C-alpha positions in Angstrom: 8.9 -132.5 -61.8 5.3 -131.5 -60.9 5.0 -129.1 -57.9 2.3 -130.4 -55.6 2.6 -127.7 -52.9 4.1 -124.2 -52.8 4.5 -121.8 -49.9 6.0 -118.3 -50.5 7.1 -115.9 -47.8 7.8 -112.5 -49.3 9.2 -110.8 -46.2 13.1 -110.7 -46.1 14.6 -113.1 -46.7 12.4 -114.0 -49.6 11.8 -117.7 -49.2 9.8 -120.4 -51.1 9.1 -124.0 -50.0 8.1 -126.5 -52.6 7.1 -130.2 -52.6 7.4 -131.8 -56.1 6.6 -135.2 -57.6 9.5 -136.4 -59.8 8.2 -137.6 -63.1 11.5 -138.3 -64.8 15.3 -137.8 -64.3 18.3 -137.8 -66.5 21.9 -138.4 -65.6 23.1 -139.9 -62.3 22.6 -137.0 -59.9 18.9 -137.5 -58.8 18.8 -141.3 -58.5 22.1 -141.3 -56.6 20.8 -138.6 -54.3 17.8 -140.8 -53.5 15.3 -139.1 -55.8 14.2 -141.6 -58.5 11.4 -141.0 -60.9 8.0 -141.6 -59.1 9.2 -140.3 -55.8 8.9 -136.8 -54.1 11.4 -134.2 -53.1 11.2 -131.0 -51.1 13.0 -127.8 -52.0 13.6 -124.4 -50.4 14.7 -121.3 -52.3 16.0 -117.9 -51.2 15.9 -114.9 -53.5 18.8 -112.6 -52.7 18.2 -110.0 -55.4 19.0 -109.4 -59.0 22.2 -110.5 -60.7 24.5 -113.5 -60.8 26.9 -112.4 -58.1 27.2 -112.5 -54.4 24.9 -112.8 -52.6 23.8 -115.7 -54.7 20.3 -117.1 -54.7 20.2 -120.3 -52.6 18.7 -123.8 -52.8 18.0 -126.5 -50.2 16.7 -130.0 -51.1 15.9 -133.3 -49.6 14.3 -136.6 -50.9 11.1 -137.6 -49.2 10.0 -140.8 -51.1 6.3 -141.2 -50.9 5.6 -138.4 -48.5 3.4 -135.7 -50.1 2.8 -133.1 -47.4 3.9 -129.5 -47.9 7.5 -128.5 -47.5 8.3 -125.9 -44.8 11.1 -124.8 -42.5 10.5 -127.7 -40.1 10.7 -130.5 -42.7 13.0 -129.1 -45.3 16.6 -127.9 -45.1 17.0 -124.1 -45.3 18.5 -122.9 -48.5 22.3 -123.4 -48.3 23.6 -124.2 -51.9 24.7 -121.2 -54.0 22.9 -121.0 -57.4 25.6 -119.3 -59.5 23.1 -118.6 -62.3 19.9 -118.7 -60.2 18.1 -115.5 -60.8 15.1 -116.9 -58.8 12.4 -114.4 -58.1 10.4 -115.3 -55.0 7.3 -113.1 -54.6 3.6 -113.3 -54.0 1.4 -112.0 -56.9 
């Protein structure tokens, strides 16, 4: 995937919104979820602190086909899926 737009909000909860262009996939998950190579997807991430335990870092995602505009909270599901080994760090530098 190639990110085409990234927005980061560092105030709690630490959120990031990403639009990415899918360059290739492997396995059945992405094509069956409506995200084949050559299409776009939007993601949301929430950083819930260090470690691999509760509260877990979170992920939200949705396929968007040929749409390329930036992901945000009005167009992308809020993070809802626990990332058991996420260790995502969302911060502005």
